[in-house]
Every structure is written in structure tokens, then in C-alpha cells.
C-alpha positions in Angstrom: -38.5 40.2 38.7 -35.8 41.4 41.1 -33.0 39.1 42.0 -32.6 38.4 45.7 -29.7 40.9 46.0 -32.2 43.7 45.0 -29.5 45.1 42.6 -30.5 43.3 39.4 -33.7 42.9 37.5 -34.8 40.4 34.9 -37.4 41.8 32.5 -39.0 41.4 29.1 -38.0 44.2 26.8 -41.5 44.1 25.4 -44.0 41.3 25.5 -44.0 40.5 21.8 -40.3 39.9 21.7 -40.4 37.4 24.6 -36.6 37.8 25.1 -35.3 38.4 28.6 -32.7 41.0 29.7 -30.9 41.5 32.9 -30.5 45.1 34.2 -27.8 45.8 36.8 -29.1 48.7 38.8 -25.6 49.7 40.2 -23.9 50.0 36.8 -27.1 50.8 34.8 -26.1 48.3 32.2 -28.3 45.8 30.5 -27.4 42.5 28.8 -29.6 40.1 27.0 -30.3 36.7 28.6 -32.2 34.9 25.8 -32.5 34.9 22.1 -35.4 32.6 21.6 -36.0 31.4 18.0 -39.3 29.5 18.4 -40.9 31.7 20.9 -44.3 30.2 21.4 -46.5 32.0 23.9 -44.9 33.0 27.2 -47.2 32.3 30.2 -45.1 32.8 33.3 -41.6 33.5 34.5 -39.7 33.9 37.8 -36.2 33.9 39.3 -35.2 31.1 41.6 -34.9 32.1 45.3 -31.1 31.8 45.1 -31.0 34.2 42.1 -29.0 31.7 40.0 -31.7 30.8 37.4 -34.5 32.2 35.3 -37.4 29.8 34.9 -40.3 30.2 32.6 -42.8 28.3 30.6 -44.0 28.8 27.1 -46.7 27.2 25.1 -45.9 25.8 21.7 -47.0 22.5 20.2 -46.3 21.1 23.7 -45.7 23.0 26.8 -42.1 23.7 27.8 -40.6 24.7 31.1 -37.2 26.3 30.6 -34.4 26.9 33.1 -31.6 29.3 32.2 -28.5 30.0 34.4 -28.3 33.7 34.9 -24.5 33.8 35.4 -23.9 32.6 31.8 -23.6 35.1 29.0 -25.4 34.5 25.6 
């Protein structure tokens, strides 16, 4: 998903990993956003309209909705 500025992109490196990364298109640098231990099954993700947060849900024993601030480094 593109962030509202159109200069950064949140993506899954590959679906089985279910870890998100952030690509800065100006600098062409990538940084990891998540390192999930109990991954469950990812069903959906998006970036909030203000570009501040990544939100996603995953299915484990119970469903989880997760909100991660994008300005924070892991």
C-alpha cells in the first residue's frame, strides 16, 4: 500500500513471512516494520489515511486487529 505522500510503500516481502517492510522510493531504502513471532494467518492490511499507522488483522486462536505506528523503528 502506498502512503498518502506517494513516496513510501508498505509491503509484504513475501506472503509466507507475513512481515511488513517500508520502501522509501526517493532513497530506494527498505526497512523492516514488523518481526512477528506468532504469525497466524494474515487476512488484510492497510495504511491509515494520514499515513501514520499500519493496520492489519490476523487469524490465530482468536482474531487480532493490530495497529503499528510507522514512524517507529523496530
